[in-house]
C-alpha positions as CSV (number, residue, x, y, z in Angstrom):
1,M,0.9,22.7,-42.1
2,I,3.6,25.1,-40.3
3,P,4.2,28.2,-42.8
4,R,7.3,28.8,-44.0
5,P,7.0,33.0,-44.9
6,H,11.2,33.5,-45.2
7,A,11.6,30.6,-47.5
8,I,8.9,31.9,-50.0
9,E,10.1,35.4,-49.6
10,R,13.8,34.1,-50.8
11,I,11.9,32.5,-53.8
12,A,10.3,35.5,-54.5
13,A,13.4,37.7,-54.8
14,V,15.0,35.2,-57.2
15,F,11.9,35.3,-59.0
16,R,12.2,39.0,-59.2
17,I,16.1,38.6,-60.7
18,H,15.7,35.1,-62.5
19,S,13.2,33.1,-64.6
20,V,14.8,30.1,-63.2
21,A,15.0,29.2,-59.3
22,A,16.5,26.2,-57.8
23,L,15.7,25.2,-54.5
24,L,18.2,22.3,-53.2
25,G,18.2,20.2,-50.0
26,P,18.2,17.3,-48.5
27,R,15.4,14.8,-49.3
28,Q,12.5,15.1,-47.0
29,C,13.1,18.7,-45.5
30,G,10.1,20.0,-47.5
31,K,10.5,21.1,-50.6
32,T,7.5,19.4,-52.7
33,T,5.6,20.8,-49.5
34,L,7.2,24.6,-50.0
35,A,6.4,24.4,-53.5
36,G,2.9,23.4,-53.3
37,M,2.0,26.6,-51.2
38,I,3.6,28.9,-53.7
39,A,1.4,26.7,-56.4
40,D,-1.6,27.6,-54.0
41,R,-0.8,31.4,-55.0
42,E,-0.9,31.2,-58.3
43,P,-1.6,29.1,-61.6
44,C,0.8,26.5,-61.8
45,T,2.3,23.4,-63.9
46,Y,3.3,20.6,-61.9
47,F,5.9,17.7,-63.0
48,D,7.3,14.9,-60.6
49,L,9.8,13.4,-61.9
50,E,9.8,10.1,-59.8
51,H,6.2,9.6,-60.8
52,P,5.7,7.4,-64.3
53,V,3.4,9.6,-65.9
54,D,5.2,12.8,-65.1
55,A,8.4,11.3,-66.5
56,R,6.5,9.8,-69.7
57,R,5.5,13.9,-70.1
58,L,8.5,15.2,-70.1
59,S,9.8,12.3,-72.2
60,E,9.6,14.5,-75.1
61,P,10.4,17.8,-73.2
62,M,10.3,20.7,-75.7
63,T,6.8,19.5,-76.8
64,A,5.7,19.3,-73.1
65,L,7.6,23.0,-71.9
66,E,7.1,25.3,-74.9
67,D,3.8,26.3,-74.5
68,L,3.4,26.8,-71.0
69,T,3.0,30.1,-69.0
70,G,2.8,31.2,-65.3
71,L,4.9,28.7,-62.6
72,V,6.6,25.7,-63.7
73,V,7.8,23.1,-61.1
74,I,10.3,20.5,-61.9
75,D,10.7,18.2,-58.9
76,E,13.8,15.7,-58.5
77,V,15.1,17.2,-61.1
78,Q,18.2,15.5,-61.0
79,R,17.0,13.0,-62.5
80,K,16.8,14.3,-66.0
81,P,19.6,16.5,-66.2
82,E,19.3,17.2,-70.1
83,L,16.4,19.3,-69.2
84,F,19.1,22.2,-68.2
85,E,19.8,22.6,-71.9
86,L,16.3,22.5,-73.4
87,L,15.3,25.7,-70.1
88,R,18.6,27.2,-71.2
89,I,16.8,27.6,-74.7
90,L,13.3,28.3,-73.5
91,V,14.0,31.1,-70.9
92,D,16.2,33.2,-73.6
93,R,13.3,33.3,-75.8
94,P,11.9,36.8,-76.0
95,G,8.9,37.7,-74.0
96,Q,9.4,34.3,-72.1
97,A,6.0,34.0,-70.0
98,A,7.2,31.2,-67.9
99,R,9.1,30.9,-64.4
100,F,10.6,27.8,-63.4
101,L,10.9,26.4,-60.1
102,L,13.4,23.3,-60.1
103,L,13.5,20.8,-56.9
104,G,16.3,18.5,-56.2
105,S,18.9,16.9,-54.1
106,A,21.6,19.3,-53.6
107,S,24.3,17.1,-54.4
108,P,27.5,17.7,-56.6
109,Q,26.1,16.6,-59.9
110,L,22.8,18.6,-59.8
111,V,24.8,22.0,-59.0
112,R,27.4,21.2,-61.7
113,S,25.0,20.7,-64.5
114,V,23.0,23.9,-63.4
115,S,26.3,25.7,-63.7
116,E,27.5,24.7,-66.9
117,S,24.0,25.2,-68.3
118,L,22.4,28.2,-66.8
119,A,24.9,30.4,-65.5
120,G,23.5,33.9,-65.2
121,R,20.1,32.5,-65.7
122,I,19.3,31.2,-62.4
123,G,19.1,31.9,-58.6
124,F,19.8,29.0,-56.1
125,I,17.9,28.8,-52.5
126,D,19.4,26.6,-49.8
127,L,16.5,24.9,-47.9
128,S,16.7,23.0,-44.7
129,G,14.4,21.8,-42.3
130,F,12.2,23.7,-40.1
131,D,14.0,26.8,-37.8
132,L,13.0,28.8,-34.8
133,R,11.5,31.2,-37.0
134,E,8.9,28.8,-37.8
135,V,8.1,26.6,-35.1
136,G,8.5,29.4,-32.4
137,V,10.2,29.9,-29.2
138,D,8.2,27.2,-27.3
139,Q,9.4,24.7,-29.3
140,R,12.8,25.2,-29.2
141,T,13.8,22.0,-27.1
142,P,11.4,19.8,-29.4
143,L,13.0,21.3,-32.6
144,W,16.7,21.0,-30.9
145,I,16.6,17.3,-29.9
146,R,14.0,16.2,-33.0
147,G,15.8,18.4,-35.8
148,G,14.4,20.2,-38.2
149,F,13.3,17.7,-40.5
150,P,9.3,17.9,-40.8
151,R,8.1,14.4,-40.1
152,S,10.6,14.0,-37.4
153,F,9.5,17.3,-35.7
154,L,6.4,16.8,-35.9
155,A,6.4,13.2,-34.7
156,P,3.9,12.1,-31.5
157,D,6.6,11.5,-29.2
158,D,10.5,11.4,-29.3
159,E,10.6,7.2,-29.8
160,A,8.6,8.0,-32.9
161,G,10.5,10.8,-34.2
162,M,13.9,8.7,-33.4
163,A,12.1,5.6,-35.5
164,W,11.9,8.2,-38.8
165,R,15.4,9.6,-38.4
166,E,16.5,5.9,-38.4
167,D,14.9,4.7,-41.1
168,F,15.8,8.3,-42.9
169,I,19.3,7.6,-42.3
170,R,18.9,3.9,-43.9
171,T,17.1,4.9,-47.1
172,F,19.2,7.7,-47.7
173,L,22.6,5.7,-47.4
174,E,20.7,2.7,-49.7
175,R,18.9,4.3,-51.8
176,D,19.7,8.1,-52.6
177,I,23.2,8.2,-52.5
178,P,23.2,5.2,-55.2
179,Q,20.5,7.3,-57.4
180,L,23.1,10.2,-57.3
181,G,25.5,7.7,-59.4
182,I,27.6,7.2,-56.0
183,T,28.8,3.9,-55.3
184,V,30.1,3.8,-51.4
185,P,28.9,0.7,-49.0
186,P,26.0,1.9,-47.1
187,E,27.8,0.2,-44.4
188,T,30.9,2.1,-45.0
189,L,29.1,5.3,-45.5
190,R,27.2,5.2,-42.1
191,R,30.5,4.6,-40.3
192,F,31.9,7.3,-41.4
193,W,28.9,9.5,-41.1
194,T,28.8,8.3,-37.2
195,M,32.7,9.0,-36.9
196,V,31.7,12.7,-38.2
197,A,29.0,13.0,-35.4
198,H,31.8,12.0,-32.7
199,N,33.7,14.5,-34.2
200,H,30.8,16.7,-34.5
201,G,31.9,20.4,-33.7
202,Q,35.5,19.9,-34.4
203,V,38.6,20.5,-36.7
204,W,38.4,17.9,-39.5
205,N,41.7,15.8,-39.6
206,A,41.7,13.4,-42.8
207,A,44.4,11.6,-41.5
208,Q,42.8,10.7,-38.7
209,F,39.8,9.5,-40.1
210,A,41.4,7.6,-43.2
211,R,43.5,5.8,-40.5
212,S,40.0,4.6,-38.7
213,L,38.2,3.7,-42.0
214,G,41.6,2.2,-42.7
215,A,41.5,3.8,-46.1
216,S,43.4,6.9,-47.6
217,E,43.2,10.3,-46.9
218,T,42.1,10.7,-50.2
219,T,39.0,8.5,-49.8
220,A,37.9,10.4,-46.7
221,R,37.8,13.6,-47.9
222,R,35.3,12.2,-51.0
223,Y,33.2,10.5,-48.1
224,L,33.0,13.9,-46.3
225,D,32.6,16.1,-49.9
226,I,29.5,13.2,-50.7
227,L,27.6,14.2,-47.0
228,S,28.1,17.6,-47.6
229,G,26.8,18.1,-51.2
230,A,23.8,16.3,-49.7
231,Y,23.5,19.0,-47.0
232,M,24.2,16.2,-44.3
233,V,26.8,18.1,-43.1
234,R,28.6,21.4,-42.8
235,V,32.2,22.2,-43.4
236,L,32.3,25.3,-41.8
237,P,35.9,26.9,-43.1
238,P,38.8,28.7,-41.6
239,W,39.6,32.3,-41.3
240,F,43.0,33.3,-41.1
241,E,44.9,36.3,-41.7
242,N,48.4,38.0,-41.2
243,I,48.6,38.5,-37.4
244,R,51.6,36.9,-36.8
245,K,50.3,34.0,-34.7
246,R,50.1,30.2,-35.9
247,Q,46.3,30.1,-37.0
248,V,44.3,26.4,-37.6
249,K,44.0,26.1,-41.2
250,A,41.4,22.8,-41.5
251,P,37.5,23.1,-41.4
252,K,35.3,22.4,-38.6
253,V,32.4,19.8,-39.6
254,Y,29.4,19.8,-38.0
255,I,25.9,17.3,-38.9
256,R,23.8,19.9,-40.1
257,D,20.7,18.5,-38.5
258,S,20.5,18.4,-34.5
259,G,18.1,15.2,-34.7
260,I,20.4,13.5,-37.5
261,F,23.3,14.2,-34.8
262,H,21.4,12.8,-32.1
263,A,20.1,9.8,-34.3
264,L,23.8,8.6,-35.2
265,L,24.8,8.8,-31.2
266,Q,21.4,7.2,-30.3
267,L,20.5,10.3,-28.1
268,P,16.7,10.0,-28.6
269,T,15.6,12.1,-25.4
270,L,16.6,15.5,-24.0
271,Q,17.5,13.4,-20.5
272,D,20.3,10.9,-22.7
273,L,21.6,14.2,-24.4
274,Q,22.1,16.2,-21.3
275,G,24.1,13.0,-19.8
276,H,26.2,12.8,-22.9
277,P,29.6,14.6,-23.2
278,K,28.3,16.3,-26.6
279,L,26.1,18.1,-24.9
280,G,27.6,21.2,-25.5
281,A,28.5,20.0,-28.6
282,S,25.3,19.5,-29.9
283,W,23.8,23.2,-28.4
284,E,26.7,24.7,-30.5
285,G,25.8,22.9,-34.0
286,F,22.1,23.6,-33.2
287,A,23.2,27.3,-32.5
288,V,25.3,27.4,-35.6
289,E,22.4,26.3,-38.1
290,Q,19.9,29.0,-36.5
291,V,22.6,31.7,-36.8
292,I,23.7,31.3,-40.4
293,G,20.0,30.5,-41.5
294,A,18.7,33.7,-39.9
295,L,21.4,35.9,-41.3
296,D,21.1,33.9,-44.8
297,T,25.1,34.4,-45.2
298,R,27.7,32.1,-46.9
299,D,30.3,34.2,-45.8
300,A,30.7,32.2,-42.6
301,Y,34.0,31.0,-41.0
302,F,35.6,30.1,-37.6
303,W,38.9,31.1,-36.6
304,A,41.1,29.3,-34.2
305,T,44.7,29.8,-33.2
306,H,47.3,26.7,-32.3
307,A,47.8,28.5,-28.8
308,G,44.2,27.5,-28.2
309,A,42.2,31.2,-29.0
310,E,39.1,30.0,-30.5
311,L,35.8,32.0,-32.1
312,D,32.8,29.6,-33.1
313,L,31.6,31.7,-36.0
314,L,32.9,35.0,-37.9
315,V,30.3,36.1,-40.2
316,M,31.1,39.3,-42.4
317,H,29.1,42.2,-43.8
318,K,29.8,45.2,-45.7
319,G,32.9,45.2,-44.5
320,K,32.3,44.4,-40.7
321,R,33.3,41.6,-38.3
322,Y,31.1,39.9,-35.9
323,G,31.7,37.0,-33.8
324,F,29.2,34.4,-31.9
325,E,30.1,32.3,-29.4
326,F,27.7,29.1,-28.4
327,K,27.7,28.5,-24.7
328,Y,25.4,25.8,-23.2
329,A,25.3,27.7,-19.7
330,D,23.2,29.4,-17.3
331,A,25.2,32.8,-17.1
332,P,28.0,32.7,-19.8
333,G,30.9,35.0,-18.6
334,P,34.1,36.8,-20.6
335,T,37.1,34.3,-21.5
336,K,40.4,35.2,-22.7
337,S,39.6,33.4,-25.9
338,M,36.6,36.2,-26.4
339,R,39.1,39.1,-26.2
340,I,41.9,37.8,-27.9
341,A,39.5,37.1,-30.7
342,L,38.2,40.7,-30.3
343,Q,41.7,42.2,-30.3
344,D,43.4,39.8,-33.2
345,L,40.3,39.7,-35.8
346,S,39.3,43.5,-34.7
347,L,35.5,42.7,-34.6
348,D,32.9,45.1,-34.4
349,H,31.0,43.2,-32.2
350,L,30.6,39.6,-30.3
351,Y,27.9,37.9,-29.1
352,V,27.4,34.9,-26.7
353,I,24.2,32.9,-28.0
354,Y,23.1,30.8,-24.9
355,P,19.7,28.9,-23.6
356,G,18.6,31.5,-21.4
357,K,15.9,34.6,-21.9
358,Q,17.6,37.5,-20.8
359,E,19.8,39.6,-22.5
360,Y,23.1,41.1,-21.0
361,A,26.2,43.1,-21.2
362,L,29.8,41.2,-20.8
363,D,31.8,44.2,-21.9
364,R,31.8,47.0,-24.3
365,N,31.8,45.1,-27.1
366,I,30.6,41.8,-25.7
367,T,27.0,40.7,-25.6
368,V,25.0,37.5,-24.3
369,I,21.7,37.4,-25.8
370,P,19.1,34.2,-26.2
371,I,18.8,31.8,-29.2
372,E,15.5,33.6,-29.4
373,S,16.8,36.8,-30.6
374,V,18.5,34.7,-33.6
375,R,15.1,34.2,-35.2
376,F,15.2,38.2,-35.4
377,C,18.6,38.8,-37.1
378,S,18.5,39.4,-40.5
379,F,20.9,41.7,-43.3
380,K,18.2,42.1,-45.2
381,D,15.9,44.2,-43.7
382,G,17.7,47.6,-44.6
383,S,16.3,49.7,-41.4
384,G,20.1,49.5,-39.7
385,R,17.8,47.4,-37.0
386,L,16.7,44.3,-35.7
387,H,13.2,43.3,-35.6
388,S,12.0,43.8,-32.1
389,P,11.6,40.4,-30.2
390,P,9.0,39.8,-27.7
391,S,8.8,41.9,-24.7
392,H,11.1,39.8,-22.0
393,Y,13.8,40.0,-24.2
394,R,13.8,42.7,-26.5
395,L,16.7,43.5,-28.3
396,I,17.2,46.4,-31.0
397,F,20.4,48.0,-32.6
398,E,20.3,51.1,-34.2
399,K,22.6,52.7,-36.5
400,K,26.1,52.5,-35.7
401,S,26.9,56.4,-35.2
402,T,23.8,57.0,-32.8
403,K,24.6,56.8,-29.1
404,C,23.2,53.6,-27.2
405,R,23.0,53.0,-23.9
406,R,21.7,49.9,-21.8
407,K,18.5,50.0,-19.8
408,P,17.3,48.0,-16.8
409,L,15.6,45.0,-18.9
410,F,13.1,45.2,-15.4
411,Q,12.0,48.4,-12.9
412,R,9.8,48.0,-10.3
413,G,9.2,44.1,-10.2
414,K,7.7,44.5,-14.0
415,L,8.9,44.9,-17.4
416,D,9.5,48.2,-18.5
417,G,8.5,47.8,-22.0
418,S,11.2,50.0,-23.6
419,P,14.0,48.8,-25.6
420,L,17.2,47.2,-24.3
421,C,19.4,49.8,-26.2
422,S,18.2,53.7,-26.5
423,S,19.6,56.6,-27.0
424,S,18.6,57.9,-23.6
425,G,18.4,56.0,-19.9
426,A,20.7,55.5,-17.4
427,G,23.6,52.7,-17.7
428,G,26.4,54.3,-19.0
429,E,28.8,53.0,-21.5
430,T,28.4,53.3,-25.3
431,I,27.6,50.0,-27.3
432,P,28.5,49.9,-31.0
433,K,25.4,48.4,-33.2
434,I,25.2,46.1,-35.7
435,S,23.8,47.6,-39.1
436,Y,21.7,44.8,-40.1
């Protein structure tokens, strides 16, 4: 079993504020297993609404829940939406001793029901599959190819992982979607999902999808909302402002799990992917999910102009702007688009994420870092710096007011052991820091 301490800490942080926490994510992403890890640490009462006995126990929910104390876990809570109004009554009682952890598919219906009945009483935690922080650096390629769904990632080989993902896609379309009250023919939604995969990392064009489906633009948008609400597709919103340039105002679309993306395009192995034109788009989508997951932020956008300038990811934090570019290359260099984004968006810093191992500077405000360093990024640390990565790609950011000079990573043929950024040493240029 792979531990997931970051997700557990996010749940604990919600419980420090609210009595109810909703753990939302796609089917088979590990919600129940994670709840079991938490239940092993403290007394817990568990209800699984897909189990007939537990469903019968909650046929009289007030009787079943009102005297409980400690942690109460209710799995597949979307099957009994009437519970939300009852939970409001329970958590508003003086001296309430129970805490409720709700597990469910991230459907629009579930989020709407929770928001209407428990507004101000509940915190949300979005859970996806495994990420680099959980599986480790040496498992980067299997994580990229197979995706983060536990049973796919832990499969004995790529063929077995591919077979699991094919079965998952079929079950999701034929069983899970209808259970959410959505009536769309599985073949039609599978076709649309595959079309999104072929447009992975590109700007959404509703008219193009509608023509290909032989349907209206409204129908195409509805299908996109279904897959986005079920955490299968990420809709990355555009950022635009008054800079006297024509800017793109349509979102980008990504298949959130790289393994599902590869299954939809029939790319079971790394060799298959390396010979496919979507190799760069696959890397971009994988890296986008790693960065957003590590930073734990919803304030993420992309930016593009009609003249061709583009920024893959724009993240806002405490009034500062940080840009990210994703390049599947051995040694990416600066581009005209990067410099335009730095100037037009007034970025505090721009980071280029690539599959290599060494961090290096391209410019005073542009740094190339390995994707492994992303797993140490955090806006929640409060110390003003990133945690120190393993020795061969150490990357430390200090407070913005501190002068930081770059120091050679390797000296005399061996690892120096000192941070790449320090307040003294050779190098020359002053580099602004992220205040994480």
